[in-house]
C-alpha positions as a Markdown table, in Angstrom:
| # | Residue | x | y | z |
|---|---|---|---|---|
| 1 | Met | 0.0 | -0.3 | -0.1 |
| 2 | Lys | 1.3 | 3.4 | -0.9 |
| 3 | Ala | 1.7 | 5.9 | 1.6 |
| 4 | Ser | 0.1 | 9.5 | 1.1 |
| 5 | Gln | 0.4 | 12.4 | 2.8 |
| 6 | Met | -2.8 | 14.4 | 3.7 |
| 7 | Val | -3.1 | 17.8 | 3.1 |
| 8 | Leu | -4.5 | 20.4 | 5.6 |
| 9 | Gly | -6.1 | 23.8 | 4.8 |
| 10 | Val | -3.6 | 26.2 | 7.2 |
| 11 | Lys | -2.3 | 28.7 | 5.8 |
| 12 | Leu | 1.1 | 30.5 | 6.7 |
| 13 | Arg | 1.5 | 34.3 | 8.2 |
| 14 | Asp | 3.8 | 36.2 | 5.0 |
| 15 | Asp | 5.1 | 38.0 | 8.0 |
| 16 | Ala | 5.5 | 34.8 | 10.7 |
| 17 | Arg | 9.9 | 35.5 | 10.0 |
| 18 | Phe | 12.8 | 34.4 | 12.4 |
| 19 | Asp | 14.0 | 38.3 | 11.3 |
| 20 | Asn | 10.8 | 39.6 | 12.5 |
| 21 | Phe | 10.2 | 38.0 | 15.8 |
| 22 | His | 9.7 | 40.4 | 18.7 |
| 23 | Gly | 9.6 | 37.9 | 22.0 |
| 24 | Asp | 12.1 | 39.5 | 24.2 |
| 25 | Arg | 11.9 | 36.4 | 26.7 |
| 26 | Asn | 12.1 | 33.9 | 23.6 |
| 27 | Arg | 14.9 | 35.5 | 22.0 |
| 28 | Ser | 17.0 | 32.8 | 22.8 |
| 29 | Ala | 14.7 | 29.7 | 21.6 |
| 30 | Ala | 14.3 | 31.6 | 18.0 |
| 31 | Gln | 18.1 | 31.8 | 17.2 |
| 32 | Trp | 18.6 | 28.3 | 18.2 |
| 33 | Leu | 15.1 | 26.9 | 15.8 |
| 34 | Glu | 16.6 | 29.5 | 13.4 |
| 35 | Leu | 20.4 | 27.5 | 13.4 |
| 36 | Val | 18.7 | 23.8 | 13.5 |
| 37 | Cys | 16.9 | 25.3 | 10.7 |
| 38 | Arg | 19.6 | 26.7 | 8.7 |
| 39 | Glu | 22.3 | 24.0 | 9.7 |
| 40 | Pro | 20.5 | 20.7 | 10.6 |
| 41 | Ser | 22.5 | 17.9 | 12.6 |
| 42 | Gly | 19.8 | 15.3 | 12.7 |
| 43 | Leu | 17.0 | 17.6 | 12.8 |
| 44 | Pro | 16.6 | 16.9 | 16.3 |
| 45 | Val | 12.8 | 16.4 | 17.9 |
| 46 | Val | 11.7 | 20.0 | 19.2 |
| 47 | Val | 8.6 | 20.9 | 21.4 |
| 48 | Ile | 7.5 | 23.9 | 21.4 |
| 49 | Cys | 5.9 | 25.0 | 24.9 |
| 50 | Gly | 4.5 | 27.9 | 26.6 |
| 51 | Asp | 1.9 | 30.9 | 27.8 |
| 52 | Ser | -0.6 | 32.6 | 26.1 |
| 53 | Asp | 1.1 | 35.1 | 23.7 |
| 54 | Thr | 5.0 | 34.0 | 24.1 |
| 55 | Gly | 5.7 | 33.3 | 20.5 |
| 56 | Lys | 4.7 | 29.5 | 19.8 |
| 57 | Ser | 2.7 | 30.2 | 17.1 |
| 58 | His | 5.1 | 32.4 | 14.7 |
| 59 | Leu | 8.1 | 30.5 | 15.9 |
| 60 | Leu | 6.7 | 27.2 | 14.0 |
| 61 | Gln | 5.4 | 29.4 | 10.9 |
| 62 | Ala | 8.5 | 30.6 | 10.9 |
| 63 | Ile | 10.4 | 27.2 | 10.9 |
| 64 | Cys | 7.7 | 26.4 | 7.9 |
| 65 | His | 9.3 | 29.4 | 6.0 |
| 66 | Glu | 12.6 | 28.6 | 6.8 |
| 67 | Ser | 12.4 | 24.8 | 6.1 |
| 68 | Glu | 10.5 | 26.3 | 2.2 |
| 69 | Gln | 13.7 | 27.4 | 1.5 |
| 70 | Met | 16.4 | 25.0 | 1.8 |
């Protein structure tokens, strides 16, 4: 049986990028995630969790945009 990927109706915000992430408390997390995207070495498992309005969705979308560039 051939595997197929299900397409989800998810749209990324065009402005959700690493270079415009303004979460000061999570700046080091954003920098680490950007490095992992640009220099993958075994692609580690990443769990993003936190309180509301801390930039989780922005970072996830930035990861998607960065991955599209590769």
